[in-house]
C-alpha positions in Angstrom: -10.2 31.4 -55.4 -7.4 30.1 -53.2 -8.5 29.4 -49.7 -6.0 30.6 -47.1 -5.7 31.4 -43.4 -6.2 35.1 -44.2 -9.5 34.4 -46.0 -10.6 32.3 -43.0 -9.7 35.0 -40.5 -11.2 37.8 -42.6 -14.7 36.3 -42.0 -14.2 36.1 -38.2 -16.5 39.0 -37.3 -19.2 38.1 -39.6 -19.3 34.5 -38.4 -19.3 35.5 -34.8 -22.2 37.9 -35.4 -24.1 35.4 -37.4 -23.7 32.6 -34.9 -24.7 35.0 -32.1 -27.9 35.8 -33.8 -28.8 32.3 -34.7 -30.2 31.3 -31.3 -32.5 34.3 -31.1 -33.7 34.0 -34.7 -34.3 30.3 -34.7 -35.6 29.3 -31.2 -36.9 26.0 -32.6 -33.3 24.9 -33.1 -32.5 25.4 -29.4 -35.6 23.5 -28.4 -34.9 20.6 -30.7 -31.5 20.1 -29.0 -33.3 18.8 -26.0 -31.3 18.7 -22.7 -27.9 17.9 -24.1 -25.7 17.3 -22.3 -27.4 15.2 -19.6 -24.2 13.5 -18.4 -20.4 14.3 -18.3 -18.7 15.1 -21.6 -15.2 13.8 -22.6 -12.7 15.8 -24.6 -10.2 13.6 -26.3 -6.8 15.0 -27.0 -4.6 12.9 -29.4 -1.4 14.3 -28.0 0.3 14.3 -24.6 -0.3 16.7 -21.6 1.2 20.1 -22.2 0.8 19.9 -26.0 -0.9 22.8 -27.8 -4.1 20.8 -28.3 -4.1 19.7 -24.6 -3.8 23.3 -23.3 -6.6 24.4 -25.6 -8.8 21.5 -24.5 -8.2 22.2 -20.8 -8.8 25.9 -21.4 -12.3 25.2 -22.9 -13.2 22.3 -20.5 -14.2 24.4 -17.5 -16.1 27.0 -19.5 -17.8 24.4 -21.6 -18.9 22.6 -18.4 -20.2 25.8 -16.9 -22.2 26.7 -20.0 -23.5 23.2 -20.5 -24.2 22.4 -16.8 -22.1 19.2 -16.9 -18.6 18.2 -16.0 -16.0 17.8 -18.7 -13.1 15.3 -18.6 -10.0 15.8 -20.7 -8.4 12.5 -21.8 -5.0 12.4 -23.5 -4.6 9.6 -26.0 -1.3 10.4 -27.6 0.8 8.4 -30.1 0.9 7.6 -33.8 0.8 11.2 -35.0 -2.6 11.6 -33.4 -4.1 8.5 -34.9 -4.6 6.8 -31.6 -6.7 9.7 -30.2 -8.7 10.0 -33.4 -9.6 6.3 -33.4 -10.5 6.5 -29.7 -13.3 9.0 -30.6 -14.4 6.9 -33.5 -14.7 4.0 -31.0 -17.3 5.9 -29.0 -21.0 6.4 -29.9 -21.8 9.3 -32.2 -23.8 11.1 -29.5 -21.8 14.2 -28.8 -20.4 13.0 -25.5 -16.9 12.3 -27.0 -15.4 15.4 -28.6 -12.1 15.6 -30.4 -9.7 18.5 -29.8 -7.0 18.3 -32.4 -4.5 20.2 -34.6 -3.3 20.2 -38.2 -1.7 16.8 -37.9 -4.9 14.9 -37.1 -7.4 17.0 -39.1 -5.3 17.8 -42.3 -1.8 16.6 -42.6 -2.3 12.8 -42.0 -4.8 12.6 -44.8 -2.3 14.2 -47.2 0.7 12.1 -46.4 -0.5 8.6 -45.4 -1.9 6.2 -47.9 -3.3 3.7 -45.3 -4.7 6.2 -42.7 -7.2 4.3 -40.6 -9.6 7.2 -40.5 -10.8 10.0 -42.8 -10.8 13.5 -41.2 -13.4 14.6 -43.7 -15.8 11.6 -43.8 -15.4 10.3 -40.2 -15.6 13.6 -38.4 -18.0 16.5 -38.5 -16.4 19.9 -38.0 -17.4 22.2 -35.1 -14.9 25.1 -35.3 -11.3 26.2 -35.5 -10.5 27.6 -32.1 -7.1 29.2 -32.3 -4.3 29.9 -34.7 -0.6 30.3 -34.0 2.4 30.7 -36.3 5.9 29.2 -36.6 9.4 30.6 -36.6 12.7 29.8 -38.4 15.5 29.3 -35.9 19.2 28.5 -35.9 21.7 27.6 -33.2 23.1 30.6 -31.3 26.5 29.7 -32.7 25.3 29.7 -36.3 27.1 32.0 -38.8 23.7 33.0 -40.1 22.6 36.2 -38.5 19.6 36.8 -40.8 17.1 34.8 -42.7 18.5 36.2 -46.0 22.0 34.9 -45.1 20.5 31.4 -44.5 18.7 31.4 -47.8 21.7 32.7 -49.8 23.9 30.0 -48.4 21.3 27.3 -49.1 20.9 28.5 -52.7 24.7 28.3 -53.3 25.1 24.9 -51.5 22.2 22.6 -52.5 21.6 19.8 -49.9 24.3 21.0 -47.5 22.0 22.4 -44.8 19.8 20.1 -42.7 16.5 20.9 -41.2 15.0 19.6 -38.0 11.4 18.5 -38.7 9.3 18.0 -35.6 6.3 15.9 -36.9 5.3 15.7 -40.6 3.5 19.0 -40.5 6.7 20.8 -39.7 8.5 18.9 -42.4 5.9 20.0 -44.9 6.2 23.6 -43.8 9.9 23.4 -44.5 9.5 21.7 -47.8 7.0 24.3 -48.9 9.4 27.1 -47.8 12.3 25.4 -49.7 10.1 25.0 -52.8 9.1 28.7 -52.8 12.8 29.8 -52.3 14.1 27.3 -54.8 16.6 25.7 -52.4 17.4 22.0 -51.5 17.9 20.9 -47.9 18.0 17.6 -46.0 15.2 16.9 -43.5 16.0 15.2 -40.2 12.8 14.0 -38.4 12.1 14.5 -34.7 9.0 13.4 -32.7 7.7 16.9 -32.0 8.4 20.6 -32.1 10.0 20.5 -28.7 12.5 18.0 -29.7 13.3 19.9 -32.9 13.8 23.1 -30.9 16.2 21.2 -28.6 18.1 19.9 -31.7 18.6 23.4 -32.9 19.9 24.5 -29.6 22.3 21.6 -29.4 23.6 22.3 -32.9 22.4 18.9 -34.2 20.7 20.6 -37.2 21.4 23.8 -39.1 17.9 25.3 -38.6 14.3 24.4 -38.0 10.9 25.7 -38.9 8.9 25.0 -35.8 6.4 26.3 -33.2 7.4 29.4 -31.4 6.6 28.5 -27.8 9.4 25.8 -27.5 11.9 28.3 -29.0 11.1 31.2 -26.6 13.0 29.9 -23.5 15.9 28.8 -25.7 16.1 32.2 -27.3 15.9 33.9 -23.9 18.7 31.7 -22.7 20.9 32.5 -25.6 20.8 29.0 -27.1 19.0 29.7 -30.4 18.6 32.7 -32.7 15.2 33.2 -34.3 15.5 34.6 -37.8 11.9 34.9 -39.0 8.3 34.7 -37.7 5.7 33.3 -40.1 2.8 35.5 -38.9 1.8 38.8 -40.6 2.6 40.9 -37.6 5.7 40.6 -35.4 5.3 38.3 -32.4 4.9 40.4 -29.1 7.7 38.5 -27.4 10.0 38.7 -30.5 9.7 42.4 -31.5 13.1 42.3 -33.2 12.3 39.3 -35.4 11.1 40.1 -38.9 7.9 38.5 -40.3 7.5 36.4 -43.4 5.9 39.4 -45.1 9.1 41.4 -44.4 11.8 38.9 -45.5 10.1 35.6 -46.6 8.6 34.4 -49.8 5.2 35.6 -50.9 2.3 33.4 -50.1 4.0 31.3 -47.4 1.8 30.4 -44.4 3.3 28.2 -41.7 0.6 28.0 -39.0 -0.7 25.7 -36.3 -4.4 25.5 -35.8 -6.4 23.7 -33.1 -10.0 22.8 -33.7 -13.0 20.8 -32.5 -14.8 17.9 -34.2 -17.3 15.2 -33.4 -17.9 11.8 -34.9 -19.8 11.7 -38.1 -23.4 10.7 -37.6 -23.8 12.8 -34.4 -27.4 14.1 -34.6 -27.6 17.6 -36.1 -29.4 19.1 -33.1 -26.6 17.9 -30.8 -23.9 19.2 -33.2 -25.7 22.6 -33.3 -25.8 22.7 -29.5 -22.0 21.9 -29.3 -21.3 24.6 -31.9 -23.3 27.1 -29.8 -21.6 26.1 -26.5 -18.1 26.4 -28.1 -19.1 29.8 -29.7 -20.1 31.1 -26.3 -17.0 29.8 -24.7 -14.8 31.4 -27.3 -16.1 34.8 -26.3 -15.2 34.4 -22.6 -12.3 36.6 -21.3 -10.8 33.7 -19.5 -10.5 31.7 -22.7 -9.1 34.5 -24.8 -6.6 35.5 -22.0 -5.3 31.9 -21.6 -4.9 31.5 -25.4 -3.3 34.9 -25.8 -0.8 33.9 -23.0 0.5 31.2 -25.3 1.0 33.8 -28.0 -1.9 32.3 -30.0 -4.9 34.0 -31.6 -8.3 33.0 -30.2 -10.7 32.2 -33.0 -14.2 30.9 -33.8 -14.7 29.8 -37.4 -17.9 27.7 -37.3 -18.3 24.4 -39.0 -18.5 25.5 -42.7 -15.3 27.6 -42.6 -13.4 24.9 -40.7 -14.3 22.3 -43.4 -13.2 24.6 -46.2 -9.9 25.2 -44.5 -9.4 21.5 -43.9 -10.0 20.7 -47.6 -7.7 23.5 -48.7 -4.9 22.3 -46.5 -5.2 18.6 -47.5 -5.1 19.6 -51.2 -2.1 21.8 -50.7 -0.1 19.1 -48.9 -1.1 16.4 -51.3 0.2 18.5 -54.2 3.4 19.3 -52.4 4.0 15.6 -51.5 3.4 14.7 -55.2 5.8 17.4 -56.5 8.6 16.7 -54.0 8.3 12.9 -53.7 8.4 13.1 -49.9 7.9 9.8 -48.1 6.4 9.5 -44.6 5.6 5.8 -44.3 
């Protein structure tokens, strides 16, 4: 059975209920966790301040600290498509005091596109949980002749290679290549360092379109600088009620999404990992967490370790297959 975001989210309620009952059914587990944490905890974010992962980490930091009874420090270690931050966690002891808050790029994409990746997201890290999911959008410059997604696709089909796409990070490039593959079109990718830069490139007319995160596009759309043609979620975005979804106008089976998740270094003692899972689960139910995540237009989520690992494996397999089929080069 194909493992998708929808299959992950369909199990949300069951997972939350199951995790909630675990502490009461198995008191010995809680006891074996000892007094963790007994000193401050550090959240490592492999991207800069203001990034999606950074906002998520800071949202959880205060609540995690309140539940755990210890202060939490958020440390940004950006650069190298998240590699620097991932390696920073691996340079710390596997004791649960250095926790990775990361996105697709670090936990899935890098493993699929880089032959010499200096870490393995499946072997070097233990999953804790997916925390939130958000979706992307297809946008064109406000001056573009394309008024609808269908018009963009029709032109691309008749003019192979003529349109160019602004790719903010490899994950966004893969999203576009997947979309192009499903539509049977050929376009030229122009890389940018992140989604914000790709959104600006669309607004400036440097590229014909981009598949990128919604948040950087919203102020540009409000300012009349870009036109958003499609949202990749199942339901229309609350701030883009006039924009059709991928289910309405896009190819069947397409899922361009961003996820943020938590992991710890492999080798972290099981009782401590279980304690971190429980703290994160409790934090995910707090109104302040759900409200701050919703304010970004994201969906608050708690998957638990097993479902997070299944999702990681499915994403890595999907992207490796796509890279093999398209011959994409990232290094």
